[in-house]
Residue, then its C-alpha position, 0 to 999 in steps of 0.5 A: x169643369x173645375x172640382x173645387x172653388x176656392x172664395x178669398x176676400x182680402x186686404x192691404x193694410x199699412x201701420x204694423x210694427x216692421x221689427x215684427x212684419x217678418x214672418x209671411x205664409x201663417x195659416x190659421x182657422x179661429x172655428x171648428x168645421x160647422x156641419x149643415x148636414x146635406x148642405x156640406x160644411x164650411x170652415x174659415x181660413x185666414x192667412x197672412x204675410x208682409x208686403x214687399x220683403x225680399x223685393x229690391x232689395x228690401x230686407x226683412x223689419x223694413x216693411x210696415x205693410x201686411x196682406x191678410x185674406x180670409x178663404x174657405x173652399x167649395x166643392x164645385x159639383x151640386x151633388x157633393x155640397x161643401 
């Protein structure tokens, strides 16, 4: 039985400036932890990175595509709500 769950929603979009679409695995949160008392706590995180860089010899600065995910973690035990 798993101890936790990671809920994820993602997208892939094109049209970003190739010259600045260089950095990946940036994890960011724009909200404080929300406390729901007996129902647990919640905080959303965002992660973004360029698509295709390093594949088939693609160099940084050649991709205008970015993948973005929003995710949060949950406790799988109903006696320990997240």
